[in-house]
C-alpha positions in Angstrom: -48.9 -17.8 65.1 -50.4 -14.2 63.7 -47.4 -13.8 61.1 -46.7 -17.7 60.3 -49.0 -16.8 56.6 -46.5 -13.7 56.0 -43.8 -16.0 56.6 -44.3 -18.8 55.0 -44.7 -16.3 51.6 -41.7 -14.9 52.0 -40.2 -18.4 52.1 -41.6 -19.1 49.4 -41.2 -15.9 47.1 -37.5 -16.2 48.3 -37.3 -19.9 47.3 -38.9 -19.7 44.0 -37.5 -16.4 43.4 -33.7 -18.2 44.0 -34.6 -21.3 41.9 -35.5 -19.3 39.2 -32.2 -17.1 39.0 -30.1 -20.6 38.9 -32.0 -21.5 36.1 -31.8 -18.7 34.5 -27.8 -18.6 34.8 -27.8 -21.8 33.6 -29.1 -21.0 30.6 -26.8 -17.9 30.3 -23.9 -20.0 30.6 -25.3 -22.7 27.9 -25.9 -20.4 25.8 -22.4 -18.7 26.2 -20.9 -22.1 25.4 -21.8 -20.9 21.7 -19.4 -19.2 19.5 -18.8 -15.3 19.5 -21.0 -13.1 17.1 -21.3 -9.8 16.9 -24.6 -7.6 16.9 -24.6 -5.1 18.6 -24.9 -2.9 15.5 -28.0 -1.0 13.6 -30.0 -0.6 17.7 -32.5 1.8 16.6 -33.4 -1.3 13.9 -33.1 -4.2 16.4 -35.5 -2.2 19.5 -38.1 -1.6 16.5 -37.4 -5.2 15.0 -38.1 -6.6 18.7 -41.3 -4.2 19.6 -42.7 -5.1 16.2 -41.8 -8.5 16.5 -42.1 -9.7 20.1 -44.0 -7.4 21.5 -46.6 -6.7 18.9 -46.4 -10.6 17.4 -46.8 -9.2 13.8 -45.6 -12.6 12.0 -48.5 -14.4 14.4 -50.9 -12.7 11.9 -49.7 -15.0 9.0 -52.4 -17.0 10.3 -55.1 -14.4 11.9 -57.3 -16.9 14.1 -54.6 -18.6 16.7 -53.1 -15.0 16.1 -56.1 -13.2 17.7 -56.3 -16.1 20.5 -52.5 -16.3 21.5 -52.7 -12.7 21.5 -56.0 -12.9 24.1 -53.4 -15.5 25.8 -50.4 -13.0 26.1 -52.1 -10.1 26.9 -53.7 -11.9 29.3 -51.0 -13.3 31.0 -49.2 -10.1 31.2 -51.3 -7.9 32.9 -53.8 -10.6 35.2 -49.7 -11.0 36.8 -49.5 -7.3 37.3 -52.1 -8.1 39.5 -48.7 -10.2 41.3 -47.4 -6.7 42.5 -50.9 -6.8 45.1 -50.5 -10.1 45.8 -46.7 -9.5 46.8 -47.3 -6.7 49.2 -50.5 -8.5 50.5 -49.0 -11.4 51.2 -45.4 -10.1 53.0 -47.8 -7.6 55.0 -50.5 -9.0 55.7 -52.7 -6.3 54.3 -56.0 -7.1 51.8 -56.6 -5.4 48.3 -53.4 -3.0 49.1 -53.9 -1.1 46.2 -57.8 -0.6 46.6 -57.2 2.9 47.4 -57.0 3.7 43.7 -61.0 3.3 43.9 -62.4 4.0 40.4 -59.0 2.9 38.5 -58.5 -0.2 40.9 -62.6 -1.1 40.0 -61.6 -1.0 36.4 -58.5 -2.6 36.8 -59.7 -5.9 38.3 -63.2 -5.5 36.1 -60.9 -5.5 33.1 -58.8 -8.5 34.7 -61.5 -10.6 35.4 -62.5 -9.9 31.4 -59.3 -11.0 30.4 -59.0 -14.0 32.3 -62.6 -15.0 31.0 -60.8 -14.4 27.3 -57.5 -16.5 28.0 -59.7 -19.3 29.7 -62.0 -19.1 26.4 -58.9 -19.1 24.0 -56.6 -21.8 26.2 -60.4 -24.3 25.6 -59.9 -23.9 21.6 -55.8 -24.6 21.8 -56.5 -27.7 23.9 -59.2 -28.7 20.8 -57.2 -27.6 18.1 -54.1 -29.9 19.7 -56.5 -32.9 20.9 -59.4 -33.5 19.3 -59.0 -31.3 15.7 -55.4 -32.6 16.1 -54.1 -30.3 13.5 -51.3 -32.3 11.8 -48.3 -29.9 12.7 -48.9 -30.6 16.5 -48.7 -34.2 15.5 -45.3 -34.8 13.6 -42.6 -37.6 14.5 -40.6 -35.6 17.0 -43.0 -34.1 18.7 -43.0 -37.1 21.4 -44.2 -38.0 24.5 -42.4 -34.8 26.7 -43.2 -31.9 23.8 -46.9 -32.8 23.7 -47.3 -33.0 27.6 -45.2 -29.9 27.5 -47.7 -28.1 25.3 -50.9 -29.6 27.2 -49.3 -29.3 30.7 -49.3 -25.1 30.6 -52.7 -24.9 29.0 -53.8 -26.9 31.9 -51.7 -24.2 33.9 -53.6 -21.3 32.2 -56.9 -23.1 32.8 -56.1 -23.7 36.9 -54.5 -20.0 36.9 -57.7 -18.5 35.7 -60.4 -20.5 37.6 -58.8 -20.0 40.6 -58.4 -16.3 40.3 -62.3 -15.9 39.3 -63.2 -18.1 42.2 -61.2 -16.2 44.6 -62.7 -13.0 43.7 -66.1 -14.7 43.8 -65.7 -15.8 47.3 -64.1 -11.9 48.3 -67.4 -10.5 47.0 -69.5 -12.2 49.2 -67.0 -11.8 52.1 -67.1 -7.7 50.9 -70.9 -8.0 51.5 -71.2 -10.1 54.5 -68.8 -7.7 56.1 -66.3 -9.8 57.0 -63.4 -8.1 58.7 -60.2 -7.4 57.2 -62.0 -7.9 53.4 -62.4 -4.0 51.9 -65.0 -2.9 49.9 -63.7 -2.8 46.5 -63.1 -3.8 42.9 -65.3 -4.5 40.3 -66.4 -8.5 39.1 -68.3 -8.5 35.7 -67.3 -12.5 36.0 -66.9 -13.7 39.2 -70.3 -12.2 40.5 -71.8 -15.3 37.7 -70.2 -17.6 40.4 -71.3 -15.9 43.6 -74.8 -17.8 44.1 -72.8 -20.9 44.3 -71.2 -19.9 47.5 -74.1 -17.9 48.8 -75.4 -20.4 51.8 -71.8 -20.4 52.7 -70.8 -19.0 56.3 -68.0 -16.6 56.7 -65.5 -19.1 57.9 -66.1 -21.3 55.0 -66.0 -18.2 52.4 -62.8 -17.3 54.0 -61.4 -20.7 54.0 -62.2 -21.0 50.0 -60.8 -17.3 49.4 -57.4 -18.1 51.4 -57.5 -21.3 50.1 -58.0 -20.3 46.4 -55.2 -17.3 47.0 -52.2 -19.8 48.5 -52.9 -22.0 45.7 -52.5 -19.1 42.8 -49.2 -18.0 44.3 -48.3 -21.6 44.2 -49.4 -22.2 40.9 -47.3 -18.7 39.6 -44.0 -20.1 41.3 -44.4 -23.3 39.6 -45.2 -22.1 36.4 -42.4 -19.7 36.6 -40.0 -22.2 37.4 -40.9 -24.7 34.9 -40.7 -21.9 32.1 -36.9 -23.6 32.4 -37.9 -27.3 31.4 -40.5 -26.1 29.0 -40.5 -24.5 25.1 -42.7 -21.5 27.1 -39.5 -20.4 27.6 -40.0 -17.9 25.3 -42.3 -16.1 27.0 -38.8 -14.6 28.1 -36.8 -15.4 25.6 -38.4 -14.2 22.5 -37.4 -10.6 23.1 -34.0 -10.9 23.1 -34.3 -13.3 20.5 -36.2 -10.5 17.9 -33.3 -8.6 19.2 -30.6 -10.1 18.2 -31.6 -11.7 15.4 -30.5 -11.6 11.5 -31.0 -8.5 10.0 -29.5 -8.9 6.7 -31.6 -10.2 3.4 -32.8 -12.9 3.7 -30.3 -15.7 1.8 -27.4 -13.8 2.3 -25.0 -16.3 3.8 -22.2 -15.2 5.9 -18.1 -16.1 5.0 -16.4 -18.2 7.4 -14.1 -16.4 9.1 -11.8 -20.2 9.9 -11.8 -20.0 6.0 -10.6 -16.7 5.5 -7.7 -16.9 8.2 -7.0 -20.5 6.3 -6.7 -18.1 2.9 -4.6 -15.4 4.6 -1.9 -18.3 6.3 -2.3 -20.4 2.6 -1.1 -16.8 1.3 1.7 -16.1 3.9 4.9 -17.9 2.4 6.2 -17.9 6.5 3.1 -19.7 7.9 3.6 -22.6 9.3 -0.1 -24.3 8.6 0.9 -27.7 11.5 3.0 -25.4 13.9 2.0 -25.7 17.6 1.7 -22.5 19.4 4.1 -21.7 21.9 2.0 -22.0 24.7 0.8 -25.2 23.7 -3.2 -23.3 24.4 -5.0 -25.1 21.8 -7.9 -21.8 21.3 -4.7 -20.4 19.2 -4.9 -23.8 16.5 -7.1 -23.3 13.9 -10.7 -23.9 13.7 -12.5 -26.4 12.5 -14.9 -25.2 9.2 -18.5 -25.3 10.3 -20.2 -27.4 13.2 -20.6 -30.7 14.3 -21.3 -29.5 18.1 -23.2 -27.1 19.6 -19.5 -25.8 20.9 -19.1 -24.7 16.8 -22.6 -22.5 16.9 -22.6 -19.6 17.6 -24.3 -17.7 20.8 -27.5 -16.6 18.3 -27.8 -20.1 17.3 -28.4 -21.9 20.7 -30.6 -19.0 22.0 -32.4 -19.1 18.9 -33.0 -23.0 20.8 -33.9 -21.9 24.0 -36.5 -19.8 21.9 -38.5 -22.4 20.0 -41.7 -22.7 20.7 -42.2 -26.0 18.6 -45.4 -24.4 17.0 -44.4 -26.5 14.3 -44.9 -23.6 11.6 -41.2 -23.7 10.0 -41.9 -27.7 9.3 -45.7 -27.1 8.2 -44.0 -25.3 5.0 -40.8 -27.5 4.6 -40.8 -28.3 1.2 -38.3 -30.8 1.6 -40.6 -32.3 4.4 -43.9 -31.7 2.6 -42.6 -34.1 0.2 -42.0 -37.1 2.1 -38.0 -36.4 3.6 -37.1 -36.4 6.7 -36.4 -32.7 7.6 -38.2 -31.2 9.6 -36.7 -27.7 11.0 -38.7 -27.6 14.4 -36.8 -30.8 15.0 -33.0 -29.1 14.2 -33.7 -26.9 16.4 -35.1 -29.6 19.3 -32.6 -31.7 19.3 -29.8 -28.6 18.9 -31.3 -27.9 23.0 -31.0 -31.3 23.2 -28.2 -31.8 22.9 -27.3 -28.4 24.5 -28.7 -29.6 27.8 -27.1 -32.7 27.8 -23.7 -30.8 27.4 -24.6 -28.7 29.9 -25.8 -31.5 32.4 -22.1 -32.7 31.7 -20.6 -29.4 33.3 -22.8 -29.1 36.2 -21.4 -33.2 37.2 -18.0 -32.8 36.2 -17.3 -28.7 36.9 -16.3 -28.3 32.9 -17.4 -30.4 29.8 -15.8 -33.7 29.7 -15.6 -35.6 26.6 -18.8 -38.0 26.3 -18.1 -39.5 23.0 -21.4 -37.9 21.5 -22.0 -34.5 19.2 -25.0 -33.4 17.2 -23.8 -33.8 14.2 -24.9 -38.2 13.6 -25.9 -38.1 17.2 -28.8 -36.1 17.1 -29.0 -34.3 13.6 -28.4 -37.0 10.5 -26.6 -36.1 7.0 -29.4 -36.9 5.6 -31.7 -34.3 7.2 -29.1 -31.9 6.3 -29.0 -32.7 2.7 -32.5 -32.9 2.4 -32.8 -28.9 2.9 -33.1 -27.3 -0.3 -31.6 -23.4 1.3 -34.9 -21.6 0.7 -35.3 -19.9 3.6 -39.3 -20.8 4.1 -38.9 -21.5 7.6 -36.6 -18.6 8.7 -39.7 -16.2 7.1 -42.6 -18.1 8.3 -40.9 -18.5 12.3 -42.9 -15.8 14.6 -39.7 -15.1 17.2 -37.2 -14.9 13.9 -35.4 -18.5 14.5 -33.1 -19.6 11.8 -32.9 -23.4 11.7 -31.0 -23.1 7.8 -28.1 -21.1 9.7 -27.4 -24.3 12.1 -28.0 -26.8 9.0 -25.7 -24.6 6.5 -22.6 -24.8 9.4 -23.3 -28.0 9.8 -22.9 -28.9 5.8 -20.2 -26.7 5.7 -18.3 -29.0 8.7 -19.2 -32.4 6.7 -17.8 -30.9 3.3 -14.5 -29.4 4.5 -13.9 -31.2 7.4 -15.3 -35.0 6.4 -15.5 -34.5 2.5 -18.4 -36.3 2.6 -20.7 -33.7 0.4 -23.6 -36.5 -1.6 -21.8 -37.5 -5.3 -23.7 -34.9 -7.5 -22.3 -32.0 -4.7 -19.0 -33.6 -5.3 -19.2 -33.8 -9.2 -20.4 -30.3 -9.1 -17.7 -28.7 -7.5 -15.2 -31.0 -9.7 -17.0 -29.6 -12.6 -16.6 -26.4 -11.6 -13.1 -26.5 -10.6 -12.1 -28.2 -13.8 -14.7 -26.1 -16.5 -15.4 -22.9 -14.5 -19.2 -23.5 -14.1 -21.1 -26.7 -12.9 -22.0 -28.8 -15.9 -20.2 -31.0 -17.6 -18.5 -30.0 -20.8 -16.1 -27.7 -21.9 -15.1 -24.6 -21.2 -14.8 -23.4 -24.7 -18.6 -24.9 -25.0 -19.8 -22.5 -22.6 -21.2 -20.0 -24.8 -22.6 -22.3 -27.5 -26.4 -21.5 -25.8 -26.3 -18.2 -28.0 -25.7 -20.3 -31.0 -29.4 -21.9 -30.4 
């Protein structure tokens, strides 16, 4: 019985880690459904970009007040969870504050963790107020349905509970240290929880041990639940923001890529011996020419799919979108959310069948409408604004390409422009001989 808590902790640790790894594997598999894209160039620049944007959160500073609050929560989350290493060792071996041998440095660490925990609590309460009382418009767009709204609130409540349990655990520990309770070594500095101590001053040792152990176990369980909740949450960006910024597009904003499928088609047209209708000898459909553009998630590249998983749903992209501001249906945030929803649906299809079985759905029309796509002005405001360098425009452009080149479903104005370019060498409807007439005016 003496080792029962250690055994239970080991089971919890292994179960939590296994479940987390399984979910991470699913995410990797889903991302790998995307088309290949080489982003292994300019490595020094990529490491610098990741450090600057993901670690330093520099793009958050476009809006200084929430940036400061977010930085507090971010630093608090990272540093306070350093103590989780001590919790793991204590939980496995039955020790208590195993790192207390560090003396003054340990006191400094615990004191710093407490101050950070208190600041995180304040920041989270302000975030909740901005979302639920002030009701900042970008948090209430129509794509923010019940689950996205609840997801954001769930994380805030998680943080409130975890930070409160941390401080309550320390307050009970102080009392037990002062009472000379067995196993509770005198260690740590407690600038915040010392003010909670009087609430438990009349409690006896057994009650305090129950309180301290209860808070400790709930804190541990809460961390494991939080870790595995990330798979279902927009807060996966806590982890995915780092690879997302490393593999971000480092080219000039507005530069469009050439479609390899179009290049291959042109090369085939230039080859007098090529048969565009020939079926490969082995019958392998993968050797057939690629479609132009994208109609489903498998047509997007793996970086775009990683973008979808990394979206924080903060709404900054939509709040600066000129199309959205003028009442159009387009929301860059919704583009990313719907791409992730479709990707998750495809992933569940594979889980169920062992491979993807055609389900009669696709990203285009079933999730994202042509009206959304053609409302985009291609201004790149959403790309510039995103704090983790997500690129909704690249998905929009690829889906537009599919509409134009595969379905000939461009708007009338665009068809007229392309016809004019073909016939007149210019977007306007006049004779090529008249192109220079503006000089005479």
